[in-house]
N, CA, C and O atoms as a MOPAC input file, in Angstrom:
PM7 MOZYME 1SCF
protein

 N   -199.71900 1   123.19700 1    86.15300 1
 C   -200.43600 1   124.46800 1    85.98400 1
 C   -200.82800 1   125.01500 1    87.35000 1
 O   -201.03700 1   124.27100 1    88.30800 1
 N   -200.91900 1   126.30500 1    87.40400 1
 C   -201.35700 1   126.95400 1    88.62700 1
 C   -202.87400 1   126.89300 1    88.73500 1
 O   -203.55500 1   126.65300 1    87.73800 1
 N   -203.41500 1   127.11100 1    89.94400 1
 C   -204.84800 1   127.06000 1    90.17900 1
 C   -205.57600 1   128.04200 1    89.28300 1
 O   -206.66500 1   127.73900 1    88.79600 1
 N   -204.99500 1   129.22000 1    89.05200 1
 C   -205.69500 1   130.23300 1    88.25500 1
 C   -205.81200 1   129.80100 1    86.80500 1
 O   -206.84400 1   130.03000 1    86.17400 1
 N   -204.77700 1   129.18100 1    86.27100 1
 C   -204.81300 1   128.72300 1    84.88500 1
 C   -205.84300 1   127.60800 1    84.69700 1
 O   -206.44700 1   127.49600 1    83.63000 1
 N   -206.04400 1   126.79200 1    85.72000 1
 C   -207.02100 1   125.70800 1    85.64100 1
 C   -208.41200 1   126.19000 1    86.02700 1
 O   -209.39100 1   125.46700 1    85.84200 1
 N   -208.50700 1   127.38900 1    86.55500 1
 C   -209.77900 1   127.94600 1    87.03300 1
 C   -210.34800 1   127.07200 1    88.15600 1
 O   -211.55100 1   126.81600 1    88.21600 1
 N   -209.45900 1   126.62400 1    89.03600 1
 C   -209.84600 1   125.75700 1    90.14200 1
 C   -210.27500 1   126.63400 1    91.31200 1
 O   -209.45700 1   127.05100 1    92.13200 1
 N   -211.55500 1   126.89900 1    91.36800 1
 C   -212.08900 1   127.82400 1    92.36300 1
 C   -211.96500 1   127.27500 1    93.78100 1
 O   -211.71900 1   128.03400 1    94.71800 1
 N   -212.13400 1   125.95700 1    93.94700 1
 C   -212.03000 1   125.36600 1    95.28300 1
 C   -210.62400 1   125.52500 1    95.84500 1
 O   -210.44800 1   125.86600 1    97.01500 1
 N   -209.62200 1   125.27400 1    95.00200 1
 C   -208.23800 1   125.40200 1    95.45700 1
 C   -207.92300 1   126.86400 1    95.77900 1
 O   -207.25200 1   127.15600 1    96.76900 1
 N   -208.40500 1   127.77000 1    94.94700 1
 C   -208.17100 1   129.19700 1    95.18200 1
 C   -208.76800 1   129.61600 1    96.52500 1
 O   -208.10900 1   130.28600 1    97.32100 1
 N   -210.01200 1   129.22000 1    96.77100 1
 C   -210.65800 1   129.59900 1    98.02400 1
 C   -209.96100 1   128.95700 1    99.22300 1
 O   -209.87500 1   129.56700 1   100.28900 1
 N   -209.46800 1   127.74100 1    99.05700 1
 C   -208.73500 1   127.07500 1   100.13800 1
 C   -207.43000 1   127.82100 1   100.44700 1
 O   -207.06600 1   127.98200 1   101.61100 1
 N   -206.73500 1   128.27200 1    99.40800 1
 C   -205.48900 1   129.03000 1    99.59900 1
 C   -205.77500 1   130.33900 1   100.32700 1
 O   -205.05300 1   130.70900 1   101.25300 1
 N   -206.81400 1   131.02800 1    99.91300 1
 C   -207.18700 1   132.30100 1   100.56100 1
 C   -207.52500 1   132.05400 1   102.03400 1
 O   -207.09600 1   132.80700 1   102.90800 1
 N   -208.28900 1   131.00500 1   102.29900 1
 C   -208.68800 1   130.69900 1   103.67600 1
 C   -207.46900 1   130.32900 1   104.52300 1
 O   -207.32400 1   130.78400 1   105.65700 1
 N   -206.59700 1   129.49500 1   103.95400 1
 C   -205.41100 1   129.03400 1   104.68400 1
 C   -204.45500 1   130.18400 1   105.00100 1
 O   -203.85600 1   130.21400 1   106.07600 1
 N   -204.31400 1   131.11200 1   104.08600 1
 C   -203.37200 1   132.22500 1   104.25800 1
 C   -204.09800 1   133.55800 1   104.42400 1
 O   -203.60300 1   134.60300 1   104.00100 1
 N   -205.26100 1   133.50900 1   105.03500 1
 C   -206.12100 1   134.68200 1   105.15900 1
 C   -205.39400 1   135.89700 1   105.72600 1
 O   -205.46800 1   136.98800 1   105.16200 1
 N   -204.69900 1   135.70700 1   106.83500 1
 C   -204.04900 1   136.84900 1   107.49000 1
 C   -202.98400 1   137.48800 1   106.60600 1
 O   -202.93000 1   138.71200 1   106.48600 1
 N   -202.14300 1   136.67300 1   105.99200 1
 C   -201.08500 1   137.25300 1   105.16000 1
 C   -201.64700 1   137.83200 1   103.86600 1
 O   -201.16600 1   138.85800 1   103.38500 1
 N   -202.66100 1   137.18000 1   103.30100 1
 C   -203.26600 1   137.69100 1   102.06200 1
 C   -203.98100 1   139.00200 1   102.33600 1
 O   -203.78500 1   139.98300 1   101.61900 1
 N   -204.79700 1   139.02200 1   103.35600 1
 C   -205.56800 1   140.22400 1   103.66000 1
 C   -204.71200 1   141.31000 1   104.32300 1
 O   -205.12900 1   142.46400 1   104.42300 1
 N   -203.53000 1   140.93400 1   104.76600 1
 C   -202.61900 1   141.92800 1   105.32700 1
 C   -201.97700 1   142.79400 1   104.25800 1
 O   -201.50200 1   143.89000 1   104.55500 1
 N   -201.95600 1   142.32600 1   103.03400 1
 C   -201.39400 1   143.07800 1   101.91600 1
 C   -202.48200 1   143.97800 1   101.33900 1
 O   -203.49700 1   143.49000 1   100.84400 1
 N   -202.27200 1   145.28100 1   101.40300 1
 C   -203.26900 1   146.25500 1   100.96400 1
 C   -203.65200 1   146.06400 1    99.50100 1
 O   -204.83500 1   146.09700 1    99.16200 1
 N   -202.66800 1   145.86600 1    98.63700 1
 C   -202.93300 1   145.70400 1    97.20600 1
 C   -203.80800 1   144.48000 1    96.94900 1
 O   -204.79100 1   144.55600 1    96.21200 1
 N   -203.44900 1   143.36200 1    97.55400 1
 C   -204.21400 1   142.12000 1    97.36300 1
 C   -205.61600 1   142.28200 1    97.93400 1
 O   -206.60100 1   141.88600 1    97.31000 1
 N   -205.69900 1   142.86400 1    99.11900 1
 C   -207.00100 1   143.05200 1    99.76000 1
 C   -207.93900 1   143.86900 1    98.87600 1
 O   -209.13600 1   143.59100 1    98.81400 1
 N   -207.39400 1   144.88100 1    98.19100 1
 C   -208.21500 1   145.73300 1    97.32100 1
 C   -208.68500 1   145.00300 1    96.06900 1
 O   -209.72500 1   145.34500 1    95.50600 1
 N   -207.92700 1   143.99800 1    95.62900 1
 C   -208.24600 1   143.34700 1    94.35300 1
 C   -208.75500 1   141.91000 1    94.47000 1
 O   -209.10900 1   141.29000 1    93.46700 1
 N   -208.78900 1   141.38700 1    95.68300 1
 C   -209.17300 1   139.98500 1    95.85600 1
 C   -210.62200 1   139.74100 1    95.43500 1
 O   -210.91400 1   138.70600 1    94.83800 1
 N   -211.51800 1   140.65200 1    95.72600 1
 C   -212.92200 1   140.46500 1    95.34900 1
 C   -213.09000 1   140.45400 1    93.83700 1
 O   -213.85900 1   139.65700 1    93.30100 1
 N   -212.36500 1   141.34600 1    93.13800 1
 C   -212.42800 1   141.36000 1    91.67200 1
 C   -211.87900 1   140.06300 1    91.09900 1
 O   -212.43300 1   139.51700 1    90.14500 1
 N   -210.80000 1   139.57400 1    91.67600 1
 C   -210.19900 1   138.32100 1    91.21900 1
 C   -211.15500 1   137.15100 1    91.44700 1
 O   -211.33900 1   136.30700 1    90.57100 1
 N   -211.75300 1   137.11300 1    92.62300 1
 C   -212.73000 1   136.06400 1    92.92700 1
 C   -213.91200 1   136.12400 1    91.96500 1
 O   -214.37000 1   135.09700 1    91.46400 1
 N   -214.39600 1   137.32800 1    91.71400 1
 C   -215.52600 1   137.50500 1    90.78900 1
 C   -215.15500 1   137.01700 1    89.39200 1
 O   -215.95300 1   136.34700 1    88.73600 1
 N   -213.94900 1   137.34900 1    88.93500 1
 C   -213.50200 1   136.91200 1    87.61000 1
 C   -213.41800 1   135.39000 1    87.52100 1
 O   -213.85900 1   134.79200 1    86.53900 1
 N   -212.85400 1   134.77800 1    88.54300 1
 C   -212.73100 1   133.31300 1    88.54200 1
 C   -214.11000 1   132.66900 1    88.57800 1
 O   -214.38500 1   131.73700 1    87.82200 1
 N   -214.97000 1   133.16300 1    89.45200 1
 C   -216.32300 1   132.61100 1    89.55000 1
 C   -217.08500 1   132.76200 1    88.23500 1
 O   -217.80300 1   131.85500 1    87.81400 1
 N   -216.92100 1   133.91500 1    87.59800 1
 C   -217.60100 1   134.16000 1    86.32200 1
 C   -217.11200 1   133.19000 1    85.25400 1
 O   -217.91700 1   132.64000 1    84.50200 1
 N   -215.80300 1   132.97700 1    85.18200 1
 C   -215.26100 1   132.05100 1    84.18800 1
 C   -215.73300 1   130.61800 1    84.44700 1
 O   -216.07500 1   129.89200 1    83.51400 1
 N   -215.74900 1   130.22500 1    85.70100 1
 C   -216.21700 1   128.88200 1    86.04500 1
 C   -217.71100 1   128.76500 1    85.74500 1
 O   -218.16400 1   127.74600 1    85.22500 1
 N   -218.46500 1   129.79400 1    86.06800 1
 C   -219.90200 1   129.81600 1    85.81100 1
 C   -220.18900 1   129.60400 1    84.32500 1
 O   -221.01200 1   128.76100 1    83.96900 1
 N   -219.52700 1   130.35200 1    83.46800 1
 C   -219.73400 1   130.24900 1    82.02400 1
 C   -219.37100 1   128.84600 1    81.54100 1
 O   -220.05700 1   128.28000 1    80.69000 1
 N   -218.29700 1   128.29300 1    82.08400 1
 C   -217.86400 1   126.94300 1    81.70500 1
 C   -218.87600 1   125.88900 1    82.17300 1
 O   -219.15500 1   124.93400 1    81.44900 1
 N   -219.41400 1   126.06100 1    83.36200 1
 C   -220.35500 1   125.09500 1    83.92900 1
 C   -221.67500 1   125.09200 1    83.15700 1
 O   -222.22900 1   124.02300 1    82.90100 1
 N   -222.18400 1   126.25500 1    82.78400 1
 C   -223.50700 1   126.31200 1    82.15600 1
 C   -223.48300 1   126.01300 1    80.65900 1
 O   -224.53000 1   125.78900 1    80.05100 1
 N   -222.30000 1   126.00800 1    80.07200 1
 C   -222.17400 1   125.87500 1    78.61800 1
 C   -222.93600 1   124.69200 1    78.00900 1
 O   -223.62900 1   124.88900 1    77.01200 1
 N   -222.84400 1   123.47900 1    78.55400 1
 C   -223.51000 1   122.35700 1    77.88900 1
 C   -225.03100 1   122.29900 1    78.10600 1
 O   -225.70500 1   121.45400 1    77.51700 1
 N   -225.56600 1   123.17600 1    78.93100 1
 C   -226.97700 1   123.08400 1    79.29900 1
 C   -227.84100 1   124.08800 1    78.53700 1
 O   -227.35200 1   125.08500 1    78.00500 1
 N   -229.14100 1   123.79000 1    78.50300 1
 C   -230.11000 1   124.74700 1    77.97900 1
 C   -230.95400 1   125.31200 1    79.11400 1
 O   -231.57200 1   126.37000 1    78.99200 1
 N   -230.96100 1   124.57800 1    80.21900 1
 C   -231.74300 1   124.99900 1    81.39000 1
 C   -231.12400 1   124.33600 1    82.61300 1
 O   -230.85000 1   123.13600 1    82.60200 1
 N   -230.90300 1   125.11900 1    83.66900 1
 C   -230.37800 1   124.51800 1    84.89400 1
 C   -230.75500 1   125.35600 1    86.10300 1
 O   -231.01000 1   126.55600 1    86.00500 1
 N   -230.78000 1   124.69200 1    87.23400 1
 C   -231.17600 1   125.32500 1    88.48800 1
 C   -230.04700 1   126.20900 1    89.01900 1
 O   -228.86900 1   125.86200 1    88.92700 1
 N   -230.42700 1   127.33600 1    89.56600 1
 C   -229.47500 1   128.26400 1    90.18100 1
 C   -228.78000 1   127.56300 1    91.35800 1
 O   -227.59000 1   127.77200 1    91.59700 1
 N   -229.52600 1   126.73800 1    92.08300 1
 C   -228.96600 1   126.00600 1    93.23400 1
 C   -227.76200 1   125.16900 1    92.81300 1
 O   -226.75700 1   125.11500 1    93.52100 1
 N   -227.87100 1   124.51600 1    91.65600 1
 C   -226.78800 1   123.66800 1    91.15400 1
 C   -225.52800 1   124.49800 1    90.93100 1
 O   -224.43700 1   124.10600 1    91.34400 1
 N   -225.68400 1   125.64300 1    90.27900 1
 C   -224.53700 1   126.50700 1    89.99000 1
 C   -223.94700 1   127.04200 1    91.29200 1
 O   -222.72700 1   127.10400 1    91.44300 1
 N   -224.80400 1   127.42300 1    92.22200 1
 C   -224.34300 1   127.93000 1    93.52400 1
 C   -223.51900 1   126.87000 1    94.24100 1
 O   -222.49800 1   127.18000 1    94.85400 1
 N   -223.96100 1   125.62800 1    94.16500 1
 C   -223.24800 1   124.52400 1    94.79600 1
 C   -221.87300 1   124.32200 1    94.14900 1
 O   -220.88000 1   124.12000 1    94.84800 1
 N   -221.81900 1   124.37800 1    92.81800 1
 C   -220.54800 1   124.21000 1    92.10800 1
 C   -219.57500 1   125.33200 1    92.47200 1
 O   -218.38900 1   125.08300 1    92.69000 1
 N   -220.07600 1   126.55800 1    92.53700 1
 C   -219.21300 1   127.70900 1    92.82500 1
 C   -218.93800 1   127.89100 1    94.31500 1
 O   -217.99900 1   128.58900 1    94.69700 1
 N   -219.75100 1   127.26600 1    95.14700 1
 C   -219.58100 1   127.41300 1    96.59100 1
 C   -220.00700 1   128.77800 1    97.09200 1
 O   -219.41700 1   129.31900 1    98.02700 1
 N   -221.05000 1   129.34000 1    96.45800 1
 C   -221.57300 1   130.64900 1    96.86000 1
 C   -223.09200 1   130.56300 1    96.99600 1
 O   -223.69100 1   129.52600 1    96.70900 1
 N   -223.70100 1   131.65000 1    97.43100 1
 C   -225.14900 1   131.67400 1    97.60700 1
 C   -225.86400 1   131.81400 1    96.26300 1
 O   -225.26300 1   132.19000 1    95.25700 1
 N   -227.15500 1   131.50400 1    96.27300 1
 C   -227.97600 1   131.68500 1    95.07100 1
 C   -227.98100 1   133.14600 1    94.63000 1
 O   -227.96400 1   133.44200 1    93.43500 1
 N   -228.00600 1   134.05200 1    95.60200 1
 C   -228.01700 1   135.48200 1    95.29000 1
 C   -226.74000 1   135.89100 1    94.55600 1
 O   -226.78400 1   136.68000 1    93.61200 1
 N   -225.61000 1   135.35000 1    94.99500 1
 C   -224.33300 1   135.65400 1    94.34000 1
 C   -224.33000 1   135.13000 1    92.89800 1
 O   -223.84400 1   135.79800 1    91.98600 1
 N   -224.87600 1   133.93500 1    92.70900 1
 C   -224.96900 1   133.37100 1    91.35600 1
 C   -225.85100 1   134.26100 1    90.48800 1
 O   -225.50800 1   134.53600 1    89.33800 1
 N   -226.97500 1   134.71200 1    91.02100 1
 C   -227.85700 1   135.59200 1    90.25100 1
 C   -227.13500 1   136.87800 1    89.85900 1
 O   -227.26400 1   137.33900 1    88.72400 1
 N   -226.37800 1   137.46000 1    90.78800 1
 C   -225.62300 1   138.67900 1    90.47300 1
 C   -224.59600 1   138.41700 1    89.36900 1
 O   -224.44700 1   139.22200 1    88.44900 1
 N   -223.89200 1   137.29000 1    89.46700 1
 C   -222.91900 1   136.93700 1    88.43300 1
 C   -223.61600 1   136.73000 1    87.08400 1
 O   -223.13600 1   137.19300 1    86.04900 1
 N   -224.74900 1   136.03000 1    87.11000 1
 C   -225.48600 1   135.77200 1    85.87100 1
 C   -226.02000 1   137.05600 1    85.25200 1
 O   -225.96300 1   137.23600 1    84.03500 1
 N   -226.53100 1   137.93700 1    86.08100 1
 C   -227.04100 1   139.21400 1    85.57200 1
 C   -225.91500 1   139.97000 1    84.87300 1
 O   -226.10700 1   140.51200 1    83.78500 1
 N   -224.74200 1   140.00500 1    85.49900 1
 C   -223.59000 1   140.65700 1    84.87700 1
 C   -223.22000 1   140.01200 1    83.55000 1
 O   -222.94200 1   140.70500 1    82.57200 1
 N   -223.21700 1   138.68600 1    83.51800 1
 C   -222.87600 1   137.94900 1    82.28900 1
 C   -223.91500 1   138.18500 1    81.19600 1
 O   -223.56200 1   138.34000 1    80.02700 1
 N   -225.18400 1   138.21200 1    81.56700 1
 C   -226.25200 1   138.44500 1    80.59100 1
 C   -226.14600 1   139.85700 1    80.03100 1
 O   -226.26100 1   140.05600 1    78.82100 1
 N   -225.92800 1   140.83300 1    80.90000 1
 C   -225.80300 1   142.22400 1    80.44600 1
 C   -224.56400 1   142.43500 1    79.58100 1
 O   -224.58400 1   143.23700 1    78.64600 1
 N   -223.47900 1   141.71100 1    79.89400 1
 C   -222.24100 1   141.82700 1    79.11100 1
 C   -222.29900 1   141.03100 1    77.81400 1
 O   -221.44700 1   141.20500 1    76.94200 1
 N   -223.29800 1   140.15700 1    77.67900 1
 C   -223.42100 1   139.33400 1    76.48500 1
 C   -222.62700 1   138.03800 1    76.54900 1
 O   -222.58000 1   137.29600 1    75.56700 1
 N   -222.00300 1   137.75200 1    77.68800 1
 C   -221.24000 1   136.51000 1    77.83800 1
 C   -222.16700 1   135.30600 1    77.95400 1
 O   -221.79200 1   134.18800 1    77.59800 1
 N   -223.37100 1   135.53800 1    78.45000 1
 C   -224.38600 1   134.48900 1    78.57100 1
 C   -225.65200 1   135.00400 1    77.90700 1
 O   -226.10300 1   136.11700 1    78.17900 1
 N   -226.21000 1   134.19400 1    77.04700 1
 C   -227.45000 1   134.56300 1    76.37700 1
 C   -228.57000 1   133.71600 1    76.97300 1
 O   -228.70800 1   132.53000 1    76.67500 1
 N   -229.35400 1   134.35500 1    77.81600 1
 C   -230.42700 1   133.63300 1    78.46900 1
 C   -231.20300 1   134.52700 1    79.40400 1
 O   -231.01300 1   135.74200 1    79.44000 1
 N   -232.08500 1   133.89500 1    80.16200 1
 C   -232.93700 1   134.60300 1    81.12000 1
 C   -232.95200 1   133.83900 1    82.43700 1
 O   -232.78000 1   132.62000 1    82.47500 1
 N   -233.15900 1   134.57700 1    83.50100 1
 C   -233.30700 1   133.96500 1    84.81500 1
 C   -234.79500 1   133.91300 1    85.12300 1
 O   -235.46800 1   134.94300 1    85.15800 1
 N   -235.30000 1   132.71000 1    85.34600 1
 C   -236.68200 1   132.52800 1    85.75800 1
 C   -236.66800 1   132.44200 1    87.27700 1
 O   -236.37200 1   131.39300 1    87.84900 1
 N   -236.99500 1   133.56800 1    87.92800 1
 C   -236.89900 1   133.60900 1    89.38300 1
 C   -237.97700 1   132.78300 1    90.07000 1
 O   -237.78400 1   132.34200 1    91.20300 1
 N   -239.10500 1   132.56700 1    89.40500 1
 C   -240.16400 1   131.75300 1    90.01000 1
 C   -239.72300 1   130.30100 1    90.17900 1
 O   -240.01300 1   129.66800 1    91.19400 1
 N   -239.01200 1   129.77700 1    89.16400 1
 C   -238.55700 1   128.38700 1    89.25800 1
 C   -237.08400 1   128.29700 1    89.64700 1
 O   -236.51500 1   127.20700 1    89.70900 1
 N   -236.46600 1   129.46400 1    89.91000 1
 C   -235.05500 1   129.51700 1    90.30500 1
 C   -234.17700 1   128.79900 1    89.27100 1
 O   -233.32900 1   127.97400 1    89.61000 1
 N   -234.41200 1   129.14700 1    87.99000 1
 C   -233.78100 1   128.45300 1    86.87700 1
 C   -233.18000 1   129.44200 1    85.89200 1
 O   -233.71700 1   130.52600 1    85.67000 1
 N   -232.05800 1   129.04900 1    85.30700 1
 C   -231.46100 1   129.79500 1    84.19800 1
 C   -231.90000 1   129.09800 1    82.91900 1
 O   -231.69900 1   127.89400 1    82.76200 1
 N   -232.49900 1   129.85800 1    82.00100 1
 C   -232.92900 1   129.32200 1    80.71200 1
 C   -232.06100 1   129.98600 1    79.64900 1
 O   -232.13500 1   131.19500 1    79.43200 1
 N   -231.24200 1   129.17600 1    78.99600 1
 C   -230.34300 1   129.70300 1    77.97900 1
 C   -231.04400 1   129.77900 1    76.63100 1
 O   -231.97600 1   129.01800 1    76.37100 1
 N   -230.60300 1   130.68500 1    75.77900 1
 C   -231.26200 1   130.90100 1    74.49300 1
 C   -231.17500 1   129.70200 1    73.57000 1
 O   -231.94900 1   129.61100 1    72.61600 1
 N   -230.26300 1   128.78500 1    73.82200 1
 C   -230.18800 1   127.58200 1    72.98800 1
 C   -231.53900 1   126.87400 1    73.00200 1
 O   -232.00900 1   126.39800 1    71.96900 1
 N   -232.16200 1   126.80900 1    74.18700 1
 C   -233.47400 1   126.16700 1    74.29500 1
 C   -234.51700 1   127.00700 1    73.58700 1
 O   -235.38300 1   126.47200 1    72.89500 1
 N   -234.43900 1   128.33600 1    73.75500 1
 C   -235.38800 1   129.21600 1    73.09500 1
 C   -235.24200 1   129.12200 1    71.58300 1
 O   -236.23800 1   129.11800 1    70.86000 1
 N   -234.00700 1   129.04800 1    71.10300 1
 C   -233.76300 1   128.93700 1    69.67000 1
 C   -234.28300 1   127.59900 1    69.14800 1
 O   -234.86100 1   127.54200 1    68.06300 1
 N   -234.08500 1   126.53100 1    69.90500 1
 C   -234.57600 1   125.21500 1    69.49900 1
 C   -236.10500 1   125.21000 1    69.44100 1
 O   -236.69100 1   124.65000 1    68.51400 1
 N   -236.74800 1   125.83300 1    70.43200 1
 C   -238.21300 1   125.90900 1    70.43000 1
 C   -238.71200 1   126.73600 1    69.25500 1
 O   -239.71900 1   126.39000 1    68.63600 1
 N   -238.02400 1   127.81700 1    68.94500 1
 C   -238.41700 1   128.66800 1    67.81600 1
 C   -238.30000 1   127.88400 1    66.50800 1
 O   -239.19500 1   127.94500 1    65.66500 1
 N   -237.20500 1   127.15300 1    66.33900 1
 C   -237.00500 1   126.34700 1    65.13800 1
 C   -238.08100 1   125.26700 1    65.03600 1
 O   -238.61100 1   125.01200 1    63.95500 1
 N   -238.39500 1   124.64500 1    66.15200 1
 C   -239.43900 1   123.61100 1    66.18600 1
 C   -240.77900 1   124.21100 1    65.77100 1
 O   -241.51500 1   123.60600 1    64.99100 1
 N   -241.09900 1   125.39400 1    66.28800 1
 C   -242.36500 1   126.05200 1    65.94500 1
 C   -242.40000 1   126.45200 1    64.47000 1
 O   -243.43900 1   126.32400 1    63.82300 1
 N   -241.28600 1   126.92900 1    63.93800 1
 C   -241.22500 1   127.28400 1    62.52200 1
 C   -241.42900 1   126.04200 1    61.65600 1
 O   -242.13000 1   126.10300 1    60.64600 1
 N   -240.83200 1   124.93500 1    62.03700 1
 C   -240.98500 1   123.68300 1    61.28900 1
 C   -242.43200 1   123.20700 1    61.32400 1
 O   -242.98400 1   122.79500 1    60.30400 1
 N   -243.04200 1   123.26800 1    62.51000 1
 C   -244.44400 1   122.86300 1    62.62200 1
 C   -245.35000 1   123.77500 1    61.81100 1
 O   -246.31400 1   123.31500 1    61.19800 1
 N   -245.04400 1   125.05700 1    61.80600 1
 C   -245.82900 1   126.01700 1    61.03600 1
 C   -245.72900 1   125.72500 1    59.53900 1
 O   -246.73200 1   125.75300 1    58.82600 1
 N   -244.51400 1   125.44400 1    59.06700 1
 C   -244.31000 1   125.12500 1    57.64700 1
 C   -245.03000 1   123.83100 1    57.29700 1
 O   -245.63500 1   123.73000 1    56.23000 1
 N   -244.97300 1   122.85500 1    58.16800 1
 C   -245.62600 1   121.57700 1    57.95000 1
 C   -247.14300 1   121.75900 1    57.88600 1
 O   -247.80800 1   121.19200 1    57.01900 1
 N   -247.67800 1   122.55000 1    58.80600 1
 C   -249.11400 1   122.83200 1    58.82500 1
 C   -249.54800 1   123.52200 1    57.53500 1
 O   -250.59700 1   123.20000 1    56.97700 1
 N   -248.75100 1   124.46100 1    57.06800 1
 C   -249.05200 1   125.17300 1    55.82500 1
 C   -249.10500 1   124.19800 1    54.65000 1
 O   -250.00600 1   124.27300 1    53.81600 1
 N   -248.13800 1   123.28500 1    54.58900 1
 C   -248.10000 1   122.30000 1    53.50300 1
 C   -249.30400 1   121.36200 1    53.56700 1
 O   -249.87100 1   121.01300 1    52.53100 1
 N   -249.69800 1   120.95300 1    54.76600 1
 C   -250.86000 1   120.08100 1    54.92300 1
 C   -252.12600 1   120.81900 1    54.48300 1
 O   -252.98500 1   120.23900 1    53.81800 1
 N   -252.24000 1   122.08500 1    54.85100 1
 C   -253.40700 1   122.88000 1    54.43800 1
 C   -253.46100 1   123.01800 1    52.92100 1
 O   -254.52800 1   122.88900 1    52.32000 1
 N   -252.32000 1   123.27700 1    52.30400 1
 C   -252.28100 1   123.39800 1    50.84100 1
 C   -252.67200 1   122.08000 1    50.18800 1
 O   -253.42400 1   122.07800 1    49.21400 1
 N   -252.18000 1   120.96900 1    50.70100 1
 C   -252.52100 1   119.65500 1    50.17400 1
 C   -254.01900 1   119.39300 1    50.33100 1
 O   -254.67300 1   118.87900 1    49.42300 1
 N   -254.54200 1   119.75300 1    51.49000 1
 C   -255.96300 1   119.56900 1    51.75600 1
 C   -256.80700 1   120.37700 1    50.77400 1
 O   -257.80900 1   119.87900 1    50.26200 1
 N   -256.41000 1   121.61700 1    50.51000 1
 C   -257.13500 1   122.45900 1    49.55500 1
 C   -257.09400 1   121.84500 1    48.15200 1
 O   -258.10500 1   121.84800 1    47.45000 1
 N   -255.95200 1   121.32600 1    47.74300 1
 C   -255.82200 1   120.69800 1    46.42500 1
 C   -256.70800 1   119.47100 1    46.31900 1
 O   -257.32300 1   119.23200 1    45.27900 1
 N   -256.77600 1   118.68700 1    47.39800 1
 C   -257.63500 1   117.50500 1    47.39000 1
 C   -259.10400 1   117.88300 1    47.30600 1
 O   -259.89300 1   117.19300 1    46.66000 1
 N   -259.46900 1   118.97300 1    47.95600 1
 C   -260.86000 1   119.43000 1    47.89800 1
 C   -261.21100 1   119.90400 1    46.49800 1
 O   -262.31200 1   119.63800 1    46.01400 1
 N   -260.28500 1   120.60800 1    45.83400 1
 C   -260.50800 1   121.10700 1    44.48400 1
 C   -260.68600 1   119.96100 1    43.50700 1
 O   -261.53700 1   120.02800 1    42.62100 1
 N   -259.88800 1   118.90600 1    43.65800 1
 C   -259.93500 1   117.77500 1    42.72200 1
 C   -260.95700 1   116.72900 1    43.16300 1
 O   -261.08700 1   115.68400 1    42.52500 1
 N   -261.67300 1   116.99900 1    44.23500 1
 C   -262.67400 1   116.05400 1    44.71500 1
 C   -262.07300 1   114.85700 1    45.40300 1
 O   -262.69400 1   113.79600 1    45.45800 1
 N   -260.85100 1   115.01000 1    45.94000 1
 C   -260.22100 1   113.92100 1    46.67800 1
 C   -259.51400 1   112.93500 1    45.78000 1
 O   -258.98000 1   111.93400 1    46.25700 1
 N   -259.50100 1   113.20500 1    44.47400 1
 C   -258.84800 1   112.27300 1    43.56300 1
 C   -257.63200 1   112.97600 1    42.98000 1
 O   -257.75200 1   114.05000 1    42.39000 1
 N   -256.48600 1   112.38000 1    43.14300 1
 C   -255.27600 1   112.94600 1    42.58900 1
 C   -255.17800 1   112.66400 1    41.10300 1
 O   -255.94100 1   111.85200 1    40.58000 1
 N   -254.25600 1   113.31600 1    40.41200 1
 C   -254.11500 1   113.14500 1    38.95600 1
 C   -253.79800 1   111.70300 1    38.55500 1
 O   -254.13700 1   111.30000 1    37.44300 1
 N   -253.17800 1   110.93600 1    39.39700 1
 C   -252.81400 1   109.55800 1    39.06200 1
 C   -254.02100 1   108.62500 1    39.16300 1
 O   -253.99900 1   107.52400 1    38.61300 1
 N   -255.06600 1   109.05400 1    39.85800 1
 C   -256.20600 1   108.17400 1    40.11600 1
 C   -257.35300 1   108.44300 1    39.16500 1
 O   -258.40500 1   107.82800 1    39.33400 1
 N   -257.23200 1   109.28600 1    38.21200 1
 C   -258.33400 1   109.59000 1    37.30100 1
 C   -258.41700 1   108.63800 1    36.18200 1
 O   -259.29600 1   108.76300 1    35.32900 1

């Protein structure tokens, strides 16, 4: 397989660096190389973050071989396009994916339902004086 089919960003960047003069000497390639790089980085980014619910921007920047700012720009584009569902927490320099938010929401709903059932049970016990029907 070719580097592009494997989404091998390191090999792609090495090829560009090795053949910089000839690649950048071609007007057509020079005009489209940034878009191609952005597409490859975006695909690798989406693949890298997929198994996580929360990860540091630094980690992604290291994997992609770009700055934190570049990762943030890529993530913002992905979030706006709907390719990534999450938020960037700039204070902690972290990407928080909605999988974690959805899990927390489900956990809170379960706790709420459990609390409601306990309250109902407590009310029934108070009405019966703490004695259930089997204990009378």
